[in-house]
BADODREN-990406 format. One line per field, with one value per residue (C-alpha): x, y, z; chain; residue in one letter. Coordinates in Angstrom, 2 decimals, decimal comma, m for minus. Layout:
BEGIN
east	c(X / ...)
north	c(Y / ...)
up	c(Z / ...)
mol	c(A / ...)
type	c(a / ...)
This chain:
BEGIN
east	c(13,40 / 12,31 / 9,17 / 6,39 / 3,33 / m0,13 / m1,66 / m5,44 / m7,35 / m10,85 / m10,86 / m11,19 / m13,24 / m10,11 / m11,31 / m14,80 / m16,14 / m13,76 / m15,26 / m13,96 / m12,69 / m10,25 / m9,17 / m6,16 / m4,82 / m5,08 / m3,41 / m0,71 / m0,04 / 0,49 / 2,63 / 4,84 / 4,93 / 6,29 / 8,71 / 10,19 / 10,26 / 11,72 / 9,66 / 11,21 / 7,99 / 4,31 / 1,53 / m2,09 / m4,56 / m5,66 / m9,42 / m12,28 / m14,91 / m14,66 / m15,23 / m17,45 / m18,39 / m20,81 / m20,11 / m22,89 / m22,37 / m21,06 / m17,78 / m15,68 / m12,01 / m9,34 / m7,67 / m4,20 / m2,23 / m3,47 / m2,14 / 1,21 / 1,75 / 0,47 / 2,61 / 5,61 / 5,19 / 4,77 / 7,39 / 11,12 / 12,48 / 10,01 / 9,36 / 5,85 / 3,90 / 0,52 / m0,77 / m1,54 / m2,20 / m4,84 / m3,54 / m7,05 / m7,96 / m5,57 / m3,98 / m0,43 / 1,31 / m0,65 / 0,13 / 3,82 / 3,63 / 1,80 / 4,28 / 7,27 / 5,85 / 5,22 / 8,78 / 10,09 / 7,79 / 9,06 / 12,71 / 12,99 / 11,10 / 8,32 / 7,60 / 5,24 / 3,33 / 0,91 / m1,49 / m4,26 / m7,14 / m9,89 / m12,83 / m15,46 / m17,86 / m15,33 / m14,47 / m18,06 / m19,10 / m16,45 / m17,29 / m14,23 / m16,23 / m14,60 / m12,48 / m11,77 / m8,67 / m6,57 / m7,22 / m6,55 / m3,27 / m2,46 / m3,13 / m0,77 / 2,08 / 1,68 / 1,27 / 4,43 / 6,36 / 5,11 / 6,08 / 9,55 / 10,20 / 8,87 / 10,98 / 14,23 / 14,02 / 11,56 / 9,30 / 7,03 / 5,74 / 3,76 / 1,28 / m0,26 / m3,54 / m4,75 / m2,78 / m1,59 / 0,95 / 2,85 / 5,90 / 4,34 / 6,77 / 7,33 / 9,68 / 11,06 / 12,20 / 11,85 / 14,76 / 15,68 / 18,32 / 16,76 / 13,26 / 10,78 / 11,16 / 8,48 / 6,54 / 4,23 / 1,44 / m0,83 / m1,31 / m1,61 / 0,94 / 0,84 / 0,89 / 1,25 / 4,34 / 5,81 / 5,38 / 7,03 / 9,97 / 10,47 / 9,98 / 9,80 / 12,32 / 9,73 / 6,75 / 3,81 / 1,76 / 0,29 / 1,69 / 0,70 / 3,63 / 2,29 / 1,10 / 4,30 / 6,43 / 4,33 / 4,34 / 8,09 / 8,71 / 6,59 / 8,37 / 11,73 / 10,68 / 9,62 / 12,90 / 14,83 / 12,72 / 13,26 / 16,84 / 16,23 / 18,08 / 15,42 / 17,41 / 17,44 / 13,64 / 12,52 / 9,47 / 6,94 / 3,50 / 0,85 / m0,13 / m2,91 / m1,67 / m3,23 / m0,46 / m0,78 / 1,54 / m0,61 / m3,07 / m5,93 / m4,80 / m4,84 / m8,43 / m9,37 / m7,96 / m9,70 / m12,97 / m12,49 / m11,95 / m15,01 / m17,04 / m15,78 / m16,85 / m20,29 / m22,03 / m20,84 / m21,00 / m23,50 / m22,68 / m22,48 / m20,44 / m18,00 / m17,55 / m17,05 / m14,35 / m12,55 / m12,72 / m11,45 / m8,59 / m7,65 / m8,61 / m7,37 / m4,03 / m2,78 / m2,71 / m2,61 / 0,01 / m2,08 / m0,63 / 2,05 / 5,36 / 6,99 / 4,32 / 4,53 / 8,33 / 8,22 / 5,80 / 7,74 / 11,05 / 9,49 / 8,52 / 12,02 / 13,41 / 11,10 / 12,49 / 10,20 / 12,33 / 9,75 / 6,62 / 3,92 / 1,79 / m1,75 / m2,79 / m6,59 / m7,13 / m4,22 / m6,37 / m7,97 / m5,34 / m1,62 / m0,79 / m0,66 / 1,46 / 3,84 / 4,26 / 5,14 / 7,71 / 9,32 / 9,46 / 8,93 / 10,90 / 14,15 / 13,99 / 13,75 / 15,52)
north	c(9,44 / 5,90 / 5,31 / 2,74 / 2,58 / 1,27 / m1,13 / m0,65 / m3,51 / m2,12 / m0,81 / 2,83 / 1,98 / 2,33 / m0,52 / 0,98 / 0,42 / m2,45 / m5,92 / m8,34 / m10,65 / m7,90 / m6,91 / m9,18 / m8,03 / m4,42 / m5,13 / m7,28 / m4,67 / m1,92 / m4,18 / m4,99 / m1,31 / m0,51 / m3,44 / m2,00 / 1,57 / 3,65 / 2,20 / 0,33 / m1,41 / m2,05 / m2,09 / m3,06 / m2,55 / m5,33 / m4,80 / m7,17 / m4,52 / m1,50 / 1,95 / 2,96 / m0,07 / m1,53 / m0,59 / 0,86 / m1,57 / m5,02 / m3,93 / m5,54 / m5,57 / m8,23 / m10,02 / m8,74 / m11,89 / m13,68 / m10,68 / m10,89 / m14,38 / m13,44 / m10,30 / m12,24 / m14,63 / m12,01 / m9,44 / m9,82 / m6,75 / m4,64 / m5,37 / m6,32 / m4,79 / m4,19 / m1,07 / m2,63 / m6,26 / m6,47 / m8,73 / m9,90 / m11,24 / m14,22 / m16,29 / m14,89 / m18,28 / m19,07 / m15,61 / m16,15 / m19,33 / m17,58 / m14,72 / m17,07 / m18,83 / m15,49 / m14,44 / m17,59 / m17,21 / m13,65 / m14,50 / m12,66 / m9,43 / m9,38 / m6,72 / m7,29 / m4,15 / m4,91 / m3,00 / m3,50 / m2,87 / m0,28 / m1,09 / m2,49 / m3,39 / m5,76 / m7,43 / m8,12 / m9,13 / m11,87 / m13,10 / m11,76 / m9,58 / m6,23 / m6,36 / m3,12 / m1,22 / m2,49 / m6,09 / m5,41 / m3,78 / m6,73 / m9,03 / m6,91 / m7,14 / m10,89 / m11,48 / m9,58 / m11,55 / m14,81 / m13,78 / m12,62 / m15,82 / m17,95 / m16,25 / m16,38 / m19,85 / m21,71 / m22,39 / m20,35 / m20,87 / m18,26 / m18,67 / m15,24 / m13,65 / m13,57 / m16,29 / m19,70 / m21,20 / m24,38 / m25,25 / m24,10 / m24,99 / m22,28 / m23,81 / m23,23 / m19,99 / m16,75 / m16,14 / m12,81 / m12,87 / m12,11 / m12,70 / m10,50 / m6,77 / m5,63 / m2,42 / m1,27 / 0,97 / 3,11 / 6,36 / 5,20 / 7,03 / 5,00 / 1,46 / 1,23 / 3,42 / 1,60 / m1,68 / m0,05 / 1,05 / m2,53 / m4,45 / m2,33 / m1,60 / 0,74 / 2,75 / 4,18 / 7,02 / 10,51 / 12,34 / 15,89 / 18,09 / 18,60 / 15,03 / 13,52 / 15,65 / 14,71 / 10,96 / 11,09 / 12,73 / 10,13 / 7,29 / 8,79 / 8,81 / 5,17 / 4,27 / 5,88 / 3,98 / 0,56 / 1,12 / 1,18 / 3,36 / 5,81 / 6,69 / 3,03 / 3,00 / 4,23 / 6,51 / 6,35 / 7,62 / 7,23 / 10,02 / 10,17 / 11,82 / 13,46 / 15,12 / 17,38 / 19,56 / 22,57 / 23,30 / 23,19 / 19,74 / 18,61 / 19,82 / 18,02 / 14,75 / 15,09 / 15,81 / 12,76 / 10,55 / 12,01 / 11,17 / 7,56 / 7,21 / 8,79 / 5,70 / 3,69 / 6,18 / 8,72 / 12,37 / 13,18 / 10,09 / 10,80 / 14,36 / 13,12 / 10,75 / 13,56 / 15,74 / 12,97 / 11,68 / 14,35 / 17,70 / 17,11 / 18,87 / 17,02 / 13,66 / 14,48 / 15,47 / 16,82 / 19,46 / 20,08 / 18,21 / 21,34 / 21,73 / 18,07 / 18,15 / 21,23 / 19,57 / 16,34 / 18,14 / 19,72 / 16,28 / 14,96 / 17,68 / 16,42 / 12,89 / 11,24 / 8,65 / 6,53 / 7,64 / 5,20 / 6,78 / 6,06 / 7,12 / 6,79 / 6,87 / 4,65 / 1,68 / 3,89 / 6,52 / 6,32 / 9,89 / 11,18 / 8,21 / 8,58 / 12,33 / 11,60 / 9,03 / 11,43 / 14,60 / 13,91 / 10,75 / 11,92 / 15,19 / 13,45 / 10,11)
up	c(m3,29 / m4,11 / m6,14 / m6,00 / m8,27 / m7,45 / m9,95 / m10,38 / m8,74 / m8,23 / m4,65 / m5,69 / m8,81 / m10,91 / m13,16 / m13,64 / m17,14 / m17,90 / m18,18 / m15,51 / m18,24 / m19,21 / m15,69 / m15,52 / m18,88 / m17,70 / m14,36 / m15,92 / m18,60 / m16,03 / m13,82 / m16,78 / m17,76 / m14,29 / m14,50 / m17,70 / m16,37 / m13,54 / m10,68 / m7,77 / m6,76 / m7,53 / m4,95 / m4,37 / m1,52 / 0,80 / 0,67 / m0,05 / m0,88 / m3,15 / m1,68 / m0,05 / 2,00 / 1,32 / m2,31 / m4,44 / m7,31 / m8,21 / m9,82 / m7,10 / m6,17 / m6,58 / m3,68 / m2,82 / m2,12 / m5,23 / m7,12 / m5,31 / m6,70 / m10,15 / m10,42 / m9,20 / m12,11 / m14,86 / m13,80 / m13,32 / m11,51 / m9,54 / m5,91 / m4,82 / m1,94 / m0,35 / 1,43 / 3,63 / 4,52 / 7,26 / 10,02 / 10,92 / 7,48 / 7,57 / 10,29 / 10,55 / 10,41 / 7,26 / 5,89 / 6,60 / 4,52 / 1,67 / 1,67 / 1,65 / m1,40 / m3,15 / m2,38 / m4,03 / m7,04 / m7,51 / m7,06 / m3,74 / m4,50 / m1,91 / 0,70 / 3,66 / 4,60 / 7,43 / 9,64 / 12,18 / 9,74 / 9,92 / 7,61 / 9,97 / 7,15 / 5,58 / 8,88 / 9,77 / 6,25 / 6,22 / 9,70 / 11,52 / 13,89 / 14,57 / 17,70 / 19,53 / 18,48 / 21,40 / 20,31 / 16,64 / 17,62 / 19,84 / 16,87 / 14,79 / 17,29 / 17,79 / 14,07 / 13,20 / 15,82 / 14,31 / 10,79 / 11,72 / 13,64 / 10,78 / 8,11 / 10,05 / 11,64 / 9,42 / 12,38 / 14,62 / 18,14 / 20,03 / 22,87 / 22,79 / 23,75 / 20,15 / 18,37 / 19,48 / 17,10 / 17,95 / 15,88 / 12,59 / 9,80 / 7,21 / 4,67 / 2,17 / 3,73 / 1,77 / m0,55 / 1,04 / 3,74 / 7,09 / 5,75 / 3,90 / 4,71 / 7,14 / 6,70 / 9,50 / 8,23 / 10,36 / 12,21 / 15,83 / 17,94 / 21,16 / 19,77 / 15,97 / 15,81 / 18,81 / 16,94 / 13,94 / 16,08 / 17,26 / 14,04 / 10,89 / 8,19 / 6,66 / 7,86 / 5,94 / 7,40 / 6,93 / 3,90 / 4,81 / 5,83 / 9,35 / 9,84 / 8,49 / 10,79 / 13,83 / 13,09 / 12,44 / 15,80 / 17,60 / 15,79 / 16,79 / 20,46 / 20,29 / 18,61 / 21,45 / 23,98 / 22,38 / 21,25 / 17,49 / 15,01 / 13,82 / 10,71 / 9,64 / 9,23 / 5,81 / 6,03 / 3,21 / 2,32 / m0,39 / m2,81 / m5,38 / m8,57 / m11,57 / m13,55 / m16,59 / m18,62 / m17,70 / m14,93 / m17,44 / m18,56 / m14,93 / m14,63 / m17,84 / m16,56 / m13,21 / m15,03 / m17,26 / m14,23 / m12,51 / m15,61 / m15,56 / m11,93 / m12,30 / m13,80 / m10,79 / m7,93 / m9,23 / m9,78 / m6,08 / m5,29 / m8,10 / m6,89 / m3,31 / m4,56 / m6,38 / m3,29 / m1,03 / m3,14 / m5,65 / m4,14 / m0,63 / m0,71 / 2,36 / 0,59 / m3,12 / m5,65 / m8,50 / m10,76 / m13,32 / m12,98 / m11,63 / m8,94 / m7,95 / m7,76 / m5,56 / m3,11 / m2,99 / m2,51 / 0,56 / 1,84 / 1,15 / 3,37 / 6,12 / 5,77 / 3,23 / 1,46 / m0,38 / m2,23 / m3,35 / m6,06 / m7,19 / m10,70 / m10,56 / m14,32 / m15,35 / m16,37 / m19,04 / m19,84 / m19,03 / m20,00 / m16,39 / m15,33 / m18,26 / m17,69 / m14,06 / m15,22 / m17,68 / m15,59 / m11,90 / m11,15 / m12,82 / m10,90 / m7,52 / m7,85)
mol	c(A / A / A / A / A / A / A / A / A / A / A / A / A / A / A / A / A / A / A / A / A / A / A / A / A / A / A / A / A / A / A / A / A / A / A / A / A / A / A / A / A / A / A / A / A / A / A / A / A / A / A / A / A / A / A / A / A / A / A / A / A / A / A / A / A / A / A / A / A / A / A / A / A / A / A / A / A / A / A / A / A / A / A / A / A / A / A / A / A / A / A / A / A / A / A / A / A / A / A / A / A / A / A / A / A / A / A / A / A / A / A / A / A / A / A / A / A / A / A / A / A / A / A / A / A / A / A / A / A / A / A / A / A / A / A / A / A / A / A / A / A / A / A / A / A / A / A / A / A / A / A / A / A / A / A / A / A / A / A / A / A / A / A / A / A / A / A / A / A / A / A / A / A / A / A / A / A / A / A / A / A / A / A / A / A / A / A / A / A / A / A / A / A / A / A / A / A / A / A / A / A / A / A / A / A / A / A / A / A / A / A / A / A / A / A / A / A / A / A / A / A / A / A / A / A / A / A / A / A / A / A / A / A / A / A / A / A / A / A / A / A / A / A / A / A / A / A / A / A / A / A / A / A / A / A / A / A / A / A / A / A / A / A / A / A / A / A / A / A / A / A / A / A / A / A / A / A / A / A / A / A / A / A / A / A / A / A / A / A / A / A / A / A / A / A / A / A / A / A / A / A / A / A / A / A / A / A / A / A / A / A / A / A / A / A / A / A / A / A / A / A / A / A / A / A / A / A / A / A / A / A / A / A)
type	c(m / r / f / g / m / f / v / p / q / g / w / s / h / d / l / a / g / i / h / p / a / a / h / w / d / v / m / k / g / l / a / q / h / a / d / a / g / p / w / e / s / i / w / v / n / d / h / f / h / a / l / p / t / p / p / p / d / e / t / g / t / h / e / a / w / s / l / m / a / a / f / g / a / v / t / g / r / v / r / l / g / q / v / c / t / c / i / g / f / r / n / p / a / y / l / a / k / v / a / a / t / c / d / i / v / s / g / g / r / l / e / m / c / v / g / a / g / w / d / e / a / e / w / t / a / y / g / y / g / f / p / p / a / r / d / r / l / g / m / l / e / e / g / v / a / i / m / r / q / a / w / t / t / g / r / a / t / l / r / g / k / h / y / q / v / e / d / a / i / v / r / p / l / p / l / q / d / g / g / i / p / l / w / i / a / g / q / g / e / k / v / t / l / r / i / a / a / r / y / a / r / y / t / n / f / d / g / s / p / e / g / f / a / r / k / s / a / v / l / a / r / h / c / r / d / v / g / t / d / f / d / a / i / v / r / s / t / v / y / y / v / m / a / g / s / t / e / s / e / v / e / e / r / i / a / a / h / r / a / r / l / a / p / v / l / g / e / d / g / a / e / a / f / v / q / r / f / l / r / n / g / s / v / a / s / c / g / t / p / e / q / i / v / e / r / l / e / g / m / q / r / r / g / l / a / y / g / i / f / v / f / p / g / a / a / h / d / r / s / s / l / e / l / f / e / r / e / v / i / p / a / l / s)
């Protein structure tokens, strides 16, 4: 299994209690920790508002593509990704240009993970409207086509329903041969996974055993239909982790994180967060290293090749992260 690590950026209140003036030092420190450790990649979310939207406080969240450039400049090895870039937040020709620059800044370490977007409150707050799903998916397909064309030829032209691009120059090209690797993220079985079958080197979807198996089967059907090698597409998912040497230590760490969230979200909101992200067994890997390894081995057998892991308390306490590095990654790499 390959391993990616989320860097706290504020979306899930993972910087709560830290003054904004110190945010960059915290993010940079964790990025550099990953760069010096066993991680293949580091990741952030592409969200403009913290959860829930509208957020209950003014803590805020940092913009993903600014962080791509910044992380590229202060790390030297890890790859850089987003889960996932919302196609509707930036014109795709412009985004192709931004991404090419970030790839050059990083020395050729960028990934492009893109999806149709789902958070209506963010779309409307920033003046993008909120097109129906069929239009957002159409934007995704056209946007991906523009980016792939731009990164392989240095120019892009597309007269689509959603985007009209006329000989947009995207040079210098990304450093990576064939352009920046494309990830298609999302659950949609009729359209999103069909787009993934056509364009993606990687997918990112449901991490529950049942959900992962279903999405994989749908992706395989689309690959057969479009003539793509299913086995050439790396399947990934995101897991929230709270690791402890014992089950009681896991509970202590979850309780500590709940307490950090309570001043921001209130007691009920903090508990709802824990239930959503840390207690939901379908999308979480909380437990002792042995328990986490056992779950992830089961997912490996189902075809999971890349895990992207969120450590909600890492900005305050790296002990869960470091335990995962010492005992989980070596067992599964």
